[in-house]
C-alpha positions as CSV (number, residue, x, y, z in Angstrom):
1,X,-17.3,-30.8,-22.7
2,X,-18.7,-27.3,-22.9
3,X,-18.3,-25.7,-26.4
4,X,-17.3,-21.9,-25.5
5,X,-19.1,-21.2,-28.7
6,X,-17.6,-17.3,-28.1
7,X,-14.5,-18.3,-28.1
8,X,-14.2,-21.0,-30.6
9,X,-16.2,-18.3,-33.7
10,X,-13.5,-15.9,-31.9
11,X,-10.8,-18.4,-33.6
12,X,-12.9,-19.4,-36.7
13,X,-12.9,-15.8,-37.4
14,X,-8.6,-15.3,-37.5
15,X,-8.2,-18.8,-39.2
16,X,-6.2,-17.8,-42.0
17,X,-5.2,-13.9,-41.3
18,X,-1.3,-14.9,-41.6
19,X,-1.0,-14.1,-37.9
20,X,0.2,-16.2,-35.2
21,X,-3.3,-16.6,-32.7
22,X,-1.7,-16.3,-29.4
23,X,-4.9,-17.7,-27.0
24,X,-4.6,-16.4,-23.5
25,X,-6.1,-15.9,-19.6
26,X,-5.9,-16.9,-16.3
27,X,-4.8,-20.7,-15.8
28,X,-7.1,-23.4,-15.5
29,X,-10.0,-20.6,-17.6
30,X,-10.0,-23.6,-20.3
31,X,-6.9,-22.7,-22.9
32,X,-5.4,-25.9,-23.6
33,X,-9.4,-27.4,-24.2
34,X,-10.7,-24.9,-26.1
35,X,-7.8,-25.5,-28.8
36,X,-7.1,-28.9,-28.5
37,X,-10.2,-30.4,-28.1
38,X,-13.2,-27.9,-28.7
39,X,-11.3,-26.7,-32.1
40,X,-9.4,-29.3,-32.7
41,X,-12.8,-31.2,-33.1
42,X,-14.6,-28.4,-35.0
43,X,-11.2,-29.3,-37.7
44,X,-12.4,-32.3,-37.9
45,X,-15.5,-31.9,-39.1
46,X,-14.9,-29.6,-41.3
47,X,-13.0,-31.9,-43.1
48,X,-10.0,-31.0,-42.4
49,X,-7.9,-33.6,-42.6
50,X,-6.5,-34.7,-38.9
51,X,-2.3,-35.4,-41.0
52,X,-2.6,-31.6,-41.8
53,X,-2.9,-30.3,-37.7
54,X,0.6,-30.8,-36.1
55,X,-0.4,-31.0,-32.5
56,X,2.5,-30.2,-29.9
57,X,2.0,-29.8,-26.3
58,X,6.2,-29.0,-24.5
59,X,5.1,-29.7,-21.4
60,X,5.0,-33.7,-22.0
61,X,7.9,-35.4,-21.8
62,X,7.1,-37.1,-25.8
63,X,7.8,-32.9,-26.6
64,X,10.3,-32.1,-25.5
65,X,13.4,-32.2,-28.0
66,X,10.8,-29.8,-29.2
67,X,11.1,-27.0,-26.9
68,X,14.6,-26.2,-28.9
69,X,13.1,-23.4,-31.3
70,X,15.7,-24.2,-34.6
71,X,14.6,-28.2,-33.9
72,X,10.9,-27.0,-33.6
73,X,11.4,-25.0,-36.9
74,X,13.1,-27.9,-38.6
75,X,10.6,-30.2,-37.5
76,X,7.6,-28.2,-39.0
77,X,9.3,-27.0,-42.2
78,X,10.2,-31.0,-42.8
79,X,6.7,-31.8,-42.9
80,X,5.2,-27.9,-44.4
81,X,8.0,-27.4,-47.7
82,X,7.0,-28.3,-50.9
83,X,3.8,-29.4,-49.7
84,X,0.0,-28.2,-51.3
85,X,-1.8,-29.1,-48.7
86,X,-3.0,-26.3,-45.4
87,X,-1.5,-27.0,-42.5
88,X,-2.0,-26.3,-39.0
89,X,0.3,-25.8,-35.7
90,X,-0.9,-25.7,-32.4
91,X,1.7,-26.2,-29.5
92,X,1.1,-25.7,-26.3
93,X,2.7,-24.3,-22.8
94,X,4.9,-22.0,-25.8
95,X,6.9,-20.7,-23.1
96,X,8.8,-24.4,-22.1
97,X,11.4,-23.4,-25.0
98,X,14.3,-21.5,-24.6
99,X,17.0,-19.9,-26.0
100,X,20.0,-21.0,-28.3
101,X,23.0,-19.6,-29.7
102,X,22.4,-18.5,-33.2
103,X,24.6,-21.1,-35.7
104,X,25.0,-18.6,-38.3
105,X,25.6,-15.0,-36.3
106,X,27.9,-15.5,-33.4
107,X,26.9,-13.5,-30.2
108,X,23.6,-14.0,-31.2
109,X,21.1,-16.1,-29.9
110,X,17.6,-17.2,-31.5
111,X,13.8,-17.6,-29.6
112,X,10.8,-19.2,-30.2
113,X,9.2,-16.3,-31.2
114,X,12.4,-15.6,-34.1
115,X,11.2,-19.2,-35.1
116,X,7.2,-18.9,-35.4
117,X,8.0,-15.6,-36.4
118,X,9.5,-17.0,-39.6
119,X,7.1,-20.3,-39.9
120,X,4.1,-17.7,-40.2
121,X,5.4,-16.7,-43.6
122,X,4.6,-20.0,-44.9
123,X,1.3,-19.5,-46.9
124,X,0.2,-23.2,-46.5
125,X,0.1,-23.0,-41.9
126,X,-1.6,-21.5,-39.7
127,X,0.0,-21.0,-36.2
128,X,-1.8,-21.4,-32.7
129,X,-0.4,-21.1,-29.1
130,X,-1.0,-20.9,-25.7
131,X,1.0,-20.9,-22.9
132,X,1.1,-19.2,-18.8
133,X,3.2,-20.0,-15.7
134,X,5.7,-18.3,-13.5
135,X,8.2,-18.6,-16.0
136,X,6.5,-16.2,-19.0
137,X,2.8,-15.5,-18.3
138,X,0.5,-15.6,-21.1
139,X,0.1,-11.6,-21.9
140,X,4.5,-11.8,-22.2
141,X,3.2,-13.9,-25.6
142,X,1.0,-11.8,-26.9
143,X,3.7,-8.8,-26.1
144,X,7.0,-11.0,-28.0
145,X,5.1,-11.6,-30.6
146,X,4.8,-6.8,-31.3
147,X,1.3,-6.9,-33.4
148,X,1.7,-9.9,-35.5
149,X,-0.6,-12.0,-33.9
150,X,-4.0,-11.9,-32.8
151,X,-5.3,-12.4,-29.4
152,X,-7.9,-14.4,-27.8
153,X,-8.7,-14.1,-24.4
154,X,-9.9,-16.7,-22.4
155,X,-12.4,-15.8,-19.3
156,X,-13.3,-18.6,-16.5
157,X,-16.8,-19.7,-17.5
158,X,-20.0,-16.9,-17.9
159,X,-23.6,-17.3,-15.8
160,X,-24.7,-18.8,-19.5
161,X,-21.9,-21.5,-20.1
162,X,-21.8,-22.8,-15.9
163,X,-26.1,-22.9,-16.1
164,X,-26.1,-24.4,-19.9
165,X,-23.6,-27.1,-18.0
166,X,-25.2,-28.4,-15.1
167,X,-28.6,-28.0,-16.3
168,X,-31.8,-27.6,-13.8
169,X,-33.0,-24.3,-11.5
170,X,-31.4,-21.2,-12.7
171,X,-31.5,-19.8,-9.3
172,X,-30.0,-22.6,-7.6
173,X,-26.8,-22.7,-10.2
174,X,-26.6,-19.1,-9.8
175,X,-26.3,-19.0,-5.8
176,X,-23.7,-21.9,-6.5
177,X,-21.6,-19.9,-9.2
178,X,-22.1,-16.9,-6.7
179,X,-19.8,-18.3,-4.3
180,X,-18.2,-20.3,-6.3
181,X,-17.6,-19.0,-9.8
182,X,-16.5,-20.4,-12.8
183,X,-13.3,-22.2,-13.4
184,X,-14.5,-25.8,-15.4
185,X,-13.0,-28.3,-13.2
186,X,-15.2,-27.1,-11.0
187,X,-17.8,-28.8,-13.1
188,X,-15.9,-32.0,-12.5
189,X,-16.5,-31.5,-8.9
190,X,-19.8,-33.0,-6.7
191,X,-19.4,-31.8,-2.9
192,X,-19.3,-28.1,-1.3
193,X,-15.9,-29.7,0.3
194,X,-13.9,-30.8,-2.8
195,X,-15.4,-26.7,-4.5
196,X,-13.9,-24.8,-1.5
197,X,-10.3,-26.7,-1.3
198,X,-9.8,-27.2,-5.0
199,X,-10.1,-23.3,-5.0
200,X,-8.0,-22.7,-1.8
201,X,-4.9,-24.7,-3.1
202,X,-5.4,-23.3,-6.4
203,X,-5.3,-20.1,-4.9
204,X,-1.8,-20.8,-3.2
205,X,-0.2,-23.5,-4.8
206,X,-0.5,-22.1,-8.2
207,X,-1.3,-18.3,-8.7
208,X,0.6,-17.0,-5.6
209,X,3.4,-19.5,-6.4
210,X,3.7,-18.5,-10.4
211,X,3.4,-14.4,-9.7
212,X,6.6,-15.0,-6.5
213,X,8.5,-16.9,-9.0
214,X,8.2,-15.0,-12.1
215,X,8.3,-11.8,-11.4
216,X,11.3,-12.7,-8.4
217,X,8.9,-11.2,-5.4
218,X,11.2,-10.8,-1.6
219,X,7.6,-10.2,0.2
220,X,5.2,-13.3,-0.8
221,X,3.4,-12.1,2.9
222,X,2.9,-8.7,1.9
223,X,1.5,-10.0,-1.9
224,X,-0.3,-12.5,0.6
225,X,-1.6,-9.1,2.6
226,X,-2.8,-7.2,-0.4
227,X,-4.8,-9.7,-2.2
228,X,-6.6,-10.3,1.5
229,X,-7.4,-6.6,0.8
230,X,-7.9,-6.4,-2.7
231,X,-10.9,-9.2,-2.1
232,X,-12.3,-7.6,0.9
233,X,-12.9,-4.3,-1.4
234,X,-13.8,-5.2,-4.6
235,X,-16.8,-2.9,-6.0
236,X,-14.8,-0.6,-4.2
237,X,-13.0,2.8,-4.6
238,X,-9.7,2.1,-3.6
239,X,-6.0,2.8,-4.6
240,X,-2.3,1.6,-3.6
241,X,-1.6,3.9,-1.1
242,X,-4.8,3.1,0.5
243,X,-3.9,-0.1,0.6
244,X,-0.9,1.0,2.2
245,X,-1.8,2.6,4.4
246,X,-3.7,-0.2,5.7
247,X,-1.4,-2.0,5.8
248,X,1.1,-0.4,7.5
249,X,-1.5,0.3,10.5
250,X,-1.3,-3.2,10.6
251,X,1.8,-5.2,10.5
252,X,3.5,-2.0,12.0
253,X,6.5,-1.0,9.7
254,X,7.8,0.8,6.5
255,X,5.8,-0.2,3.3
256,X,6.3,1.3,0.3
257,X,3.6,2.4,-2.4
258,X,5.5,2.1,-5.3
259,X,5.8,-1.7,-3.8
260,X,2.2,-2.1,-2.9
261,X,1.4,-0.5,-6.7
262,X,4.0,-3.2,-8.4
263,X,2.6,-6.0,-6.7
264,X,-0.8,-5.4,-7.9
265,X,0.5,-4.8,-11.4
266,X,2.0,-8.5,-11.4
267,X,-1.3,-9.7,-10.2
268,X,-2.9,-7.6,-13.1
269,X,-0.1,-9.5,-15.2
270,X,-1.7,-12.7,-14.2
271,X,-4.9,-12.5,-15.2
272,X,-6.0,-12.3,-11.6
273,X,-7.3,-9.2,-11.0
274,X,-8.9,-6.5,-13.2
275,X,-9.5,-3.2,-13.0
276,X,-11.3,-0.8,-14.1
277,X,-10.6,3.2,-13.9
278,X,-12.8,6.3,-13.5
279,X,-14.2,8.5,-16.1
280,X,-15.9,11.5,-15.7
281,X,-19.1,11.4,-17.9
282,X,-19.3,14.9,-19.1
283,X,-15.6,16.5,-18.2
284,X,-14.5,13.5,-20.5
285,X,-11.7,12.4,-18.8
286,X,-9.9,10.1,-16.3
287,X,-9.4,10.0,-12.5
288,X,-5.7,8.6,-11.4
289,X,-7.2,7.2,-8.7
290,X,-9.3,6.0,-7.0
291,X,-10.0,2.8,-8.6
292,X,-12.2,-0.6,-8.7
293,X,-10.4,-3.9,-9.1
294,X,-12.2,-7.1,-9.7
295,X,-11.1,-10.5,-9.7
296,X,-11.8,-12.6,-13.2
297,X,-13.2,-15.0,-11.0
298,X,-15.2,-15.2,-7.9
299,X,-14.6,-18.6,-6.5
300,X,-10.8,-17.4,-5.7
301,X,-11.7,-14.2,-5.0
302,X,-14.2,-15.8,-2.3
303,X,-11.5,-18.5,-2.0
304,X,-9.1,-15.9,-0.6
305,X,-11.0,-15.2,1.9
306,X,-12.1,-18.4,3.7
307,X,-15.9,-18.2,2.4
308,X,-16.4,-15.9,5.0
309,X,-17.5,-12.8,3.2
310,X,-20.1,-13.8,1.1
311,X,-21.3,-10.4,0.2
312,X,-23.9,-10.1,-2.7
313,X,-24.1,-6.4,-3.4
314,X,-20.5,-6.5,-4.0
315,X,-20.4,-10.2,-5.8
316,X,-23.0,-9.5,-8.1
317,X,-21.0,-6.3,-9.0
318,X,-17.9,-8.4,-9.7
319,X,-19.6,-10.9,-12.0
320,X,-21.3,-7.5,-14.2
321,X,-17.8,-6.9,-14.7
322,X,-16.5,-9.7,-15.8
323,X,-19.8,-10.7,-17.8
324,X,-19.4,-7.1,-19.7
325,X,-15.5,-7.4,-20.3
326,X,-16.8,-11.0,-21.5
327,X,-18.8,-9.6,-24.4
328,X,-16.4,-7.7,-25.5
329,X,-16.9,-4.5,-24.0
330,X,-14.8,-1.7,-22.6
331,X,-15.9,-0.7,-19.0
332,X,-14.8,2.0,-16.8
333,X,-16.6,3.5,-13.3
334,X,-18.4,6.4,-14.2
335,X,-18.3,9.7,-12.2
336,X,-21.2,12.6,-12.5
337,X,-20.5,16.0,-10.8
338,X,-24.2,17.2,-9.3
339,X,-24.2,21.1,-8.7
340,X,-28.1,21.4,-8.3
341,X,-28.9,23.8,-5.6
342,X,-24.7,25.1,-5.7
343,X,-23.8,21.4,-4.4
344,X,-20.2,20.2,-5.7
345,X,-21.1,16.5,-5.1
346,X,-19.1,13.3,-7.4
347,X,-21.5,10.6,-8.0
348,X,-21.1,6.7,-9.4
349,X,-22.2,5.2,-12.1
350,X,-21.0,1.0,-11.5
351,X,-20.2,0.7,-14.8
352,X,-20.2,3.2,-18.7
353,X,-19.7,0.7,-21.3
354,X,-18.8,1.0,-24.6
355,X,-18.0,-0.6,-27.8
356,X,-17.0,1.7,-30.8
357,X,-19.1,4.6,-30.8
358,X,-22.3,3.1,-29.0
359,X,-22.4,3.8,-25.0
360,X,-25.0,2.7,-22.1
361,X,-24.9,3.5,-18.2
362,X,-25.3,0.6,-15.7
363,X,-26.2,0.5,-12.6
364,X,-25.7,-2.4,-10.2
365,X,-28.1,-3.0,-7.7
366,X,-28.9,-6.7,-5.1
367,X,-32.3,-5.4,-3.8
368,X,-34.0,-1.1,-4.8
369,X,-36.0,-1.8,-1.8
370,X,-36.4,1.5,-0.1
371,X,-36.8,5.0,-1.3
372,X,-33.8,6.3,-0.8
373,X,-32.6,3.5,-2.3
374,X,-34.6,4.4,-5.7
375,X,-33.7,7.6,-5.7
376,X,-29.7,7.4,-5.0
377,X,-29.6,4.6,-8.4
378,X,-31.6,6.6,-10.8
379,X,-30.5,9.8,-9.8
380,X,-26.9,8.9,-11.0
381,X,-28.2,8.2,-14.0
382,X,-30.2,11.0,-14.9
383,X,-27.2,13.1,-14.2
384,X,-25.8,12.0,-17.1
385,X,-28.3,14.1,-19.0
386,X,-28.0,12.4,-22.5
387,X,-29.4,10.2,-24.7
388,X,-27.6,6.8,-23.9
389,X,-29.2,4.1,-22.4
390,X,-29.6,3.7,-19.7
391,X,-29.9,0.5,-17.4
392,X,-30.6,-1.1,-14.1
393,X,-29.3,-4.3,-12.9
394,X,-31.4,-5.9,-9.8
395,X,-31.7,-9.1,-8.7
396,X,-35.0,-8.3,-6.9
397,X,-37.4,-7.7,-10.0
398,X,-38.9,-11.1,-11.8
399,X,-38.6,-9.8,-15.8
400,X,-37.2,-6.7,-17.4
401,X,-39.6,-3.7,-17.5
402,X,-38.7,0.0,-18.9
403,X,-39.6,2.7,-16.4
404,X,-41.4,6.4,-17.3
405,X,-37.7,7.7,-17.6
406,X,-36.7,5.6,-20.6
407,X,-34.4,3.7,-17.8
408,X,-34.6,0.0,-18.3
409,X,-34.6,-2.3,-15.4
410,X,-33.5,-5.6,-15.8
411,X,-33.3,-9.0,-13.8
412,X,-30.2,-10.2,-12.7
413,X,-30.7,-13.6,-14.6
414,X,-32.1,-12.8,-17.3
415,X,-29.3,-10.3,-18.3
416,X,-26.8,-13.1,-17.3
417,X,-28.4,-15.1,-19.7
418,X,-29.6,-13.1,-22.5
419,X,-27.3,-10.4,-24.2
420,X,-29.6,-9.4,-26.7
421,X,-31.5,-7.2,-23.4
422,X,-28.6,-4.6,-23.9
423,X,-29.0,-2.2,-26.4
424,X,-26.2,-2.0,-28.2
């Protein structure tokens, strides 16, 4: 079992905070394993009696009666009321709960959120829930609690987790990670055929079906076309209008930019993709468009394209973006304006990385093997003319070093395996 120490520590930090702990993330990222196996084992190792840990899995036949929120609440209260011990409540697949008429108030319904918000008021109960499918995405769960929850967002395996689980040569591991990504079940598979079939089937049979059912999409073919374009253009600037125009030229039909924009939002809601907005470093404002889109798992992106478009530079940038999010940073795409010699040219910084009042700039470069490439990557960083840390992450250097301009050059795998390299 992969320990997922980063997420375990987050749960530990939220224990007994008086809030409902909501574990969110893309499907198959390991939310249930984190709660029902890893955190459960942590509690046992810390002398929590197993009979004080109440575990309900609402997708299992034995627990279907607790999909009724009143039955659920009555059951929990029958255990914890009038008791002095501390209890833990784990509920998996919370979306299977349905609303029922309120027996005490005609015309009103009781939801699972009503019941859980009542249960969390018990001082001897700590509540944890997971859940996401086409009926209710994990984003909806955290929204329903309206500030009465603590959220732990789970990503697919980082490269550090992936590398530790596999062992052996880290370069070979990274080559595999670049193609097949970090969904945990990948570790149980042995052949390239199994990897490809698993990811392709997962994309078609789980993620697309979830999004279509959840949002009652009338044009699944259009959703698939949009995902194909987003897959092709990871790490590149685009917007719904550009995607709409591309689709019009191919499909030879009228399409609404609003429809395309909505479909993209549905993919974001399902945590399948993320959007990075462009930020004017000197003007200190955001641009409306274009922005960049990244896949939460690079293996799913490659599967969407039939593993036929392994563009290393763009994949590297997607992996770095995900890694920064995993580490808890806020990440934008940076823009600086070059006005030297009468010019007015916008230049890009791949990532503006923020944490509180701290900031650093990162460029992603698979190779810097020409003078022109070196100048382009360095120039954008120098144009910021501020004192925040500046980093270029490269694949083609053996280790990290700092150049004469104070810019840190860092090897890609070293960056992924050693978070302490970042000066923030």
